[in-house]
A tleap script that builds the chain and sets N, CA, C and O, in Angstrom:
source leaprc.protein.ff14SB
mol = sequence {
  NMET TYR GLY HIE ILE HIE VAL ILE TRP LYS
  GLU MET VAL LEU THR MET ASP GLY SER GLU
  ALA TRP ALA GLN ILE LEU LEU GLU ALA GLY
  ILE SER ASP GLU ALA GLU VAL LEU ASP THR
  VAL THR GLN ARG ASP ASP LEU THR PHE ALA
  LEU PHE GLU GLY THR CYS LYS VAL LEU ALA
  MET PRO MET ASP ASP ALA LEU ARG ALA PHE
  GLY ARG HIE PHE VAL SER PHE THR LEU CARG
}
set mol.1.N position { 90.896 90.361 91.127 }
set mol.1.CA position { 91.414 90.734 92.314 }
set mol.1.C position { 90.167 90.233 92.937 }
set mol.1.O position { 89.064 90.174 92.393 }
set mol.2.N position { 90.455 89.903 94.061 }
set mol.2.CA position { 89.284 89.244 95.028 }
set mol.2.C position { 88.566 90.755 95.504 }
set mol.2.O position { 89.198 91.804 95.621 }
set mol.3.N position { 86.982 90.574 95.761 }
set mol.3.CA position { 86.112 91.751 95.815 }
set mol.3.C position { 86.267 91.970 97.357 }
set mol.3.O position { 85.834 93.028 97.815 }
set mol.4.N position { 86.753 91.207 98.058 }
set mol.4.CA position { 87.524 91.474 99.242 }
set mol.4.C position { 88.259 93.209 99.683 }
set mol.4.O position { 88.009 94.070 100.527 }
set mol.5.N position { 89.436 93.007 98.346 }
set mol.5.CA position { 90.122 93.784 98.531 }
set mol.5.C position { 89.435 95.393 98.100 }
set mol.5.O position { 90.045 96.460 98.155 }
set mol.6.N position { 87.749 95.147 97.593 }
set mol.6.CA position { 87.297 96.697 97.171 }
set mol.6.C position { 86.877 97.063 98.462 }
set mol.6.O position { 87.208 98.111 99.016 }
set mol.7.N position { 85.955 95.969 99.067 }
set mol.7.CA position { 85.331 96.075 100.471 }
set mol.7.C position { 86.465 96.588 101.475 }
set mol.7.O position { 85.822 97.424 102.108 }
set mol.8.N position { 87.363 96.599 101.849 }
set mol.8.CA position { 88.315 97.023 102.675 }
set mol.8.C position { 88.994 98.444 102.427 }
set mol.8.O position { 89.019 99.494 103.070 }
set mol.9.N position { 89.634 97.942 100.994 }
set mol.9.CA position { 89.879 99.500 100.463 }
set mol.9.C position { 88.765 100.710 100.460 }
set mol.9.O position { 89.177 101.856 100.277 }
set mol.10.N position { 87.141 100.440 100.692 }
set mol.10.CA position { 86.192 101.209 100.953 }
set mol.10.C position { 86.398 101.591 102.335 }
set mol.10.O position { 86.333 102.785 102.629 }
set mol.11.N position { 86.654 100.657 103.275 }
set mol.11.CA position { 86.700 101.117 104.994 }
set mol.11.C position { 87.891 101.973 104.733 }
set mol.11.O position { 87.824 103.169 105.016 }
set mol.12.N position { 88.868 101.518 104.269 }
set mol.12.CA position { 89.984 102.682 104.527 }
set mol.12.C position { 89.516 103.953 104.067 }
set mol.12.O position { 89.532 104.900 104.853 }
set mol.13.N position { 89.192 104.067 103.153 }
set mol.13.CA position { 88.534 105.664 102.463 }
set mol.13.C position { 87.665 106.202 103.450 }
set mol.13.O position { 87.879 107.392 103.681 }
set mol.14.N position { 86.585 105.584 104.216 }
set mol.14.CA position { 86.053 106.029 104.855 }
set mol.14.C position { 86.100 106.147 106.325 }
set mol.14.O position { 85.215 106.407 107.140 }
set mol.15.N position { 87.468 105.869 106.468 }
set mol.15.CA position { 87.948 106.079 107.712 }
set mol.15.C position { 88.871 107.174 107.991 }
set mol.15.O position { 89.211 107.619 109.088 }
set mol.16.N position { 89.389 107.710 106.253 }
set mol.16.CA position { 90.373 108.276 106.149 }
set mol.16.C position { 89.490 109.543 105.906 }
set mol.16.O position { 89.892 110.643 106.284 }
set mol.17.N position { 88.309 109.393 105.288 }
set mol.17.CA position { 87.946 110.775 104.765 }
set mol.17.C position { 86.337 110.757 104.382 }
set mol.17.O position { 85.924 111.824 103.926 }
set mol.18.N position { 85.395 109.710 104.503 }
set mol.18.CA position { 83.934 109.457 104.990 }
set mol.18.C position { 83.318 109.281 103.498 }
set mol.18.O position { 83.939 109.179 102.440 }
set mol.19.N position { 82.468 109.277 103.632 }
set mol.19.CA position { 81.636 108.477 102.843 }
set mol.19.C position { 80.916 109.630 101.496 }
set mol.19.O position { 79.980 109.211 100.816 }
set mol.20.N position { 81.462 110.989 101.269 }
set mol.20.CA position { 81.156 111.873 100.558 }
set mol.20.C position { 82.466 111.879 99.505 }
set mol.20.O position { 82.355 112.147 98.309 }
set mol.21.N position { 83.645 111.557 100.128 }
set mol.21.CA position { 85.141 110.804 99.386 }
set mol.21.C position { 84.951 109.711 98.787 }
set mol.21.O position { 85.602 109.598 97.748 }
set mol.22.N position { 84.182 108.712 99.105 }
set mol.22.CA position { 83.854 107.260 98.529 }
set mol.22.C position { 83.389 107.299 97.548 }
set mol.22.O position { 83.725 106.540 96.640 }
set mol.23.N position { 81.920 108.739 97.368 }
set mol.23.CA position { 81.180 108.613 96.758 }
set mol.23.C position { 81.554 109.375 95.374 }
set mol.23.O position { 81.041 109.043 94.305 }
set mol.24.N position { 82.573 110.512 95.505 }
set mol.24.CA position { 83.159 110.674 94.576 }
set mol.24.C position { 84.448 110.062 93.724 }
set mol.24.O position { 84.875 110.488 92.651 }
set mol.25.N position { 85.054 108.698 94.673 }
set mol.25.CA position { 85.615 107.678 93.871 }
set mol.25.C position { 84.942 107.313 93.003 }
set mol.25.O position { 85.115 107.367 91.785 }
set mol.26.N position { 83.666 106.691 93.944 }
set mol.26.CA position { 83.176 105.523 92.544 }
set mol.26.C position { 82.618 106.549 91.128 }
set mol.26.O position { 82.371 106.129 89.997 }
set mol.27.N position { 82.531 107.864 91.578 }
set mol.27.CA position { 82.397 108.814 90.642 }
set mol.27.C position { 83.266 108.458 89.276 }
set mol.27.O position { 82.854 108.093 88.175 }
set mol.28.N position { 84.837 108.734 89.819 }
set mol.28.CA position { 85.648 109.076 89.436 }
set mol.28.C position { 86.422 107.946 88.935 }
set mol.28.O position { 87.523 107.974 88.386 }
set mol.29.N position { 85.800 107.111 89.163 }
set mol.29.CA position { 86.150 105.913 88.791 }
set mol.29.C position { 85.222 105.139 87.726 }
set mol.29.O position { 85.511 104.029 87.279 }
set mol.30.N position { 83.929 105.958 87.336 }
set mol.30.CA position { 83.140 105.722 86.297 }
set mol.30.C position { 82.194 104.384 86.931 }
set mol.30.O position { 81.559 103.656 86.167 }
set mol.31.N position { 82.201 104.230 88.084 }
set mol.31.CA position { 81.551 103.185 88.751 }
set mol.31.C position { 79.757 103.758 89.208 }
set mol.31.O position { 79.747 104.641 90.065 }
set mol.32.N position { 78.661 103.400 88.798 }
set mol.32.CA position { 77.555 103.770 89.140 }
set mol.32.C position { 76.553 102.863 89.874 }
set mol.32.O position { 75.329 102.941 89.773 }
set mol.33.N position { 77.231 102.010 90.611 }
set mol.33.CA position { 76.498 100.962 91.158 }
set mol.33.C position { 78.004 100.488 92.185 }
set mol.33.O position { 79.038 99.986 91.746 }
set mol.34.N position { 77.738 100.789 93.404 }
set mol.34.CA position { 78.846 100.433 94.196 }
set mol.34.C position { 78.889 98.985 94.546 }
set mol.34.O position { 79.925 98.443 94.931 }
set mol.35.N position { 77.743 98.360 94.407 }
set mol.35.CA position { 76.888 96.750 94.532 }
set mol.35.C position { 78.392 96.270 93.822 }
set mol.35.O position { 79.172 95.553 94.448 }
set mol.36.N position { 78.655 96.717 92.564 }
set mol.36.CA position { 79.113 95.848 91.223 }
set mol.36.C position { 80.800 95.599 91.898 }
set mol.36.O position { 81.384 94.536 91.690 }
set mol.37.N position { 81.431 96.711 92.694 }
set mol.37.CA position { 82.776 96.111 92.880 }
set mol.37.C position { 82.505 95.846 94.749 }
set mol.37.O position { 83.466 95.390 95.369 }
set mol.38.N position { 81.419 96.103 95.396 }
set mol.38.CA position { 81.810 95.026 96.526 }
set mol.38.C position { 81.074 93.741 96.892 }
set mol.38.O position { 80.913 93.309 98.033 }
set mol.39.N position { 80.637 93.178 95.716 }
set mol.39.CA position { 80.790 91.997 95.668 }
set mol.39.C position { 82.070 91.141 95.893 }
set mol.39.O position { 83.111 91.532 95.366 }
set mol.40.N position { 82.071 89.912 96.695 }
set mol.40.CA position { 83.409 89.339 97.326 }
set mol.40.C position { 83.490 88.441 96.005 }
set mol.40.O position { 83.947 87.319 96.227 }
set mol.41.N position { 83.206 88.654 94.922 }
set mol.41.CA position { 83.694 87.555 94.021 }
set mol.41.C position { 84.713 87.865 93.227 }
set mol.41.O position { 84.659 88.985 92.720 }
set mol.42.N position { 85.709 87.134 92.949 }
set mol.42.CA position { 86.735 87.823 91.766 }
set mol.42.C position { 86.370 88.967 90.931 }
set mol.42.O position { 85.472 88.865 90.095 }
set mol.43.N position { 87.137 90.247 91.147 }
set mol.43.CA position { 86.909 91.239 90.283 }
set mol.43.C position { 87.937 91.490 88.917 }
set mol.43.O position { 89.097 91.093 88.803 }
set mol.44.N position { 87.084 92.321 87.871 }
set mol.44.CA position { 87.993 92.711 87.023 }
set mol.44.C position { 89.069 93.707 87.549 }
set mol.44.O position { 88.881 94.610 88.364 }
set mol.45.N position { 90.344 93.339 86.870 }
set mol.45.CA position { 91.941 94.483 87.402 }
set mol.45.C position { 91.263 95.437 87.232 }
set mol.45.O position { 90.810 95.951 88.254 }
set mol.46.N position { 90.929 96.038 85.950 }
set mol.46.CA position { 90.507 97.091 85.494 }
set mol.46.C position { 89.788 98.067 86.309 }
set mol.46.O position { 90.094 99.254 86.200 }
set mol.47.N position { 88.918 97.719 87.068 }
set mol.47.CA position { 87.731 97.888 88.414 }
set mol.47.C position { 88.336 98.461 89.517 }
set mol.47.O position { 88.016 99.581 89.916 }
set mol.48.N position { 89.581 97.462 90.284 }
set mol.48.CA position { 90.539 97.387 90.952 }
set mol.48.C position { 91.042 99.070 90.629 }
set mol.48.O position { 90.835 100.134 91.212 }
set mol.49.N position { 91.728 98.713 89.507 }
set mol.49.CA position { 92.850 100.063 89.124 }
set mol.49.C position { 91.732 101.474 89.434 }
set mol.49.O position { 91.904 102.325 90.307 }
set mol.50.N position { 90.703 101.416 88.549 }
set mol.50.CA position { 89.925 102.478 88.969 }
set mol.50.C position { 89.799 103.218 89.931 }
set mol.50.O position { 89.999 104.416 90.128 }
set mol.51.N position { 89.228 101.879 90.877 }
set mol.51.CA position { 89.013 102.495 92.169 }
set mol.51.C position { 90.701 102.977 92.806 }
set mol.51.O position { 90.784 104.022 93.451 }
set mol.52.N position { 91.489 102.446 92.650 }
set mol.52.CA position { 92.844 103.029 93.278 }
set mol.52.C position { 93.509 104.399 92.647 }
set mol.52.O position { 94.477 104.964 93.157 }
set mol.53.N position { 92.829 104.844 91.444 }
set mol.53.CA position { 93.218 105.737 90.899 }
set mol.53.C position { 92.032 106.906 91.279 }
set mol.53.O position { 92.674 107.826 91.785 }
set mol.54.N position { 91.263 107.105 91.269 }
set mol.54.CA position { 89.885 107.604 91.543 }
set mol.54.C position { 90.536 107.725 93.127 }
set mol.54.O position { 90.840 108.907 93.287 }
set mol.55.N position { 90.737 107.225 93.893 }
set mol.55.CA position { 91.309 107.896 95.459 }
set mol.55.C position { 92.652 108.646 95.278 }
set mol.55.O position { 92.884 109.631 95.979 }
set mol.56.N position { 93.343 108.308 94.565 }
set mol.56.CA position { 94.438 109.461 94.358 }
set mol.56.C position { 93.924 110.429 93.951 }
set mol.56.O position { 94.101 111.388 94.701 }
set mol.57.N position { 93.126 110.718 92.747 }
set mol.57.CA position { 92.761 111.943 92.697 }
set mol.57.C position { 91.938 112.548 93.595 }
set mol.57.O position { 92.211 113.688 93.969 }
set mol.58.N position { 90.764 111.852 94.095 }
set mol.58.CA position { 90.078 112.697 95.244 }
set mol.58.C position { 90.645 113.301 96.144 }
set mol.58.O position { 90.411 114.477 96.424 }
set mol.59.N position { 91.509 112.537 96.746 }
set mol.59.CA position { 92.358 112.332 97.693 }
set mol.59.C position { 93.715 113.026 97.756 }
set mol.59.O position { 94.515 112.863 98.678 }
set mol.60.N position { 93.894 113.765 96.765 }
set mol.60.CA position { 94.922 114.434 96.114 }
set mol.60.C position { 96.261 113.276 96.892 }
set mol.60.O position { 96.982 113.610 97.833 }
set mol.61.N position { 96.284 112.332 96.400 }
set mol.61.CA position { 97.467 111.202 97.264 }
set mol.61.C position { 98.248 110.724 96.155 }
set mol.61.O position { 97.767 110.661 95.023 }
set mol.62.N position { 99.492 110.368 96.438 }
set mol.62.CA position { 100.476 109.470 95.107 }
set mol.62.C position { 100.376 108.064 95.194 }
set mol.62.O position { 100.733 107.466 96.209 }
set mol.63.N position { 99.988 107.586 94.359 }
set mol.63.CA position { 99.555 105.996 94.656 }
set mol.63.C position { 100.999 105.336 95.350 }
set mol.63.O position { 101.233 104.128 95.345 }
set mol.64.N position { 101.453 105.852 95.647 }
set mol.64.CA position { 102.833 104.862 96.778 }
set mol.64.C position { 101.965 105.205 97.951 }
set mol.64.O position { 101.646 104.265 98.679 }
set mol.65.N position { 101.520 106.448 98.257 }
set mol.65.CA position { 101.146 106.573 99.877 }
set mol.65.C position { 100.054 105.837 99.645 }
set mol.65.O position { 99.971 104.784 100.277 }
set mol.66.N position { 99.160 106.126 98.873 }
set mol.66.CA position { 97.688 105.242 98.915 }
set mol.66.C position { 97.903 103.520 99.157 }
set mol.66.O position { 97.295 102.769 99.920 }
set mol.67.N position { 98.848 103.275 98.334 }
set mol.67.CA position { 98.920 101.650 98.871 }
set mol.67.C position { 99.688 101.164 100.224 }
set mol.67.O position { 99.832 100.052 100.732 }
set mol.68.N position { 100.103 102.420 100.576 }
set mol.68.CA position { 100.969 101.973 101.751 }
set mol.68.C position { 99.975 102.042 103.126 }
set mol.68.O position { 100.107 101.363 104.145 }
set mol.69.N position { 98.931 103.077 102.846 }
set mol.69.CA position { 97.813 103.394 103.856 }
set mol.69.C position { 96.974 102.266 103.698 }
set mol.69.O position { 96.367 101.872 104.694 }
set mol.70.N position { 96.812 101.580 102.440 }
set mol.70.CA position { 96.529 100.856 102.019 }
set mol.70.C position { 96.788 98.915 102.755 }
set mol.70.O position { 95.966 98.036 103.011 }
set mol.71.N position { 98.224 98.961 102.857 }
set mol.71.CA position { 99.336 98.289 103.533 }
set mol.71.C position { 98.664 97.953 105.031 }
set mol.71.O position { 98.408 96.843 105.496 }
set mol.72.N position { 98.496 99.053 105.536 }
set mol.72.CA position { 98.631 99.654 107.083 }
set mol.72.C position { 97.070 99.047 107.126 }
set mol.72.O position { 96.908 98.012 107.771 }
set mol.73.N position { 96.134 99.539 106.587 }
set mol.73.CA position { 94.899 99.285 106.775 }
set mol.73.C position { 94.496 98.119 106.890 }
set mol.73.O position { 93.792 97.672 107.795 }
set mol.74.N position { 94.888 97.612 106.052 }
set mol.74.CA position { 94.800 95.745 105.710 }
set mol.74.C position { 95.165 95.035 106.786 }
set mol.74.O position { 94.485 94.128 107.266 }
set mol.75.N position { 96.299 95.434 107.226 }
set mol.75.CA position { 97.117 94.454 108.304 }
set mol.75.C position { 96.066 94.486 109.633 }
set mol.75.O position { 95.649 93.578 110.352 }
set mol.76.N position { 95.864 95.722 109.630 }
set mol.76.CA position { 94.884 95.813 111.189 }
set mol.76.C position { 93.397 95.303 110.742 }
set mol.76.O position { 92.731 94.859 111.677 }
set mol.77.N position { 92.878 95.298 109.673 }
set mol.77.CA position { 91.587 94.924 109.321 }
set mol.77.C position { 91.743 93.463 109.704 }
set mol.77.O position { 90.788 92.876 110.214 }
set mol.78.N position { 92.874 92.858 109.488 }
set mol.78.CA position { 92.981 91.353 109.630 }
set mol.78.C position { 93.156 90.833 110.674 }
set mol.78.O position { 92.796 89.669 110.853 }
set mol.79.N position { 93.763 91.573 111.652 }
set mol.79.CA position { 94.199 91.607 112.923 }
set mol.79.C position { 92.702 91.651 113.751 }
set mol.79.O position { 92.747 90.971 114.776 }
set mol.80.N position { 91.502 92.258 113.530 }
set mol.80.CA position { 90.524 92.224 113.929 }
set mol.80.C position { 89.701 90.849 113.969 }
set mol.80.O position { 88.562 90.824 114.437 }
savepdb mol mol.pdb
quit
């Protein structure tokens, strides 16, 4: 997965629930260094899945809903 997805995912989380939620998601995903996932190079899929799963847990949101929200956010992000 390209790191751009992680950058846009973070922006979505910040918009939805703020920086504390993002920090919790990183902890939940076992990521100690945010820069590790926000680099815009190709990222390991397990990091991407950990972020997605952490988001679902922290925001108490089913994966389908999280992915739909990301799709909407991604489209608006690309249109800016």
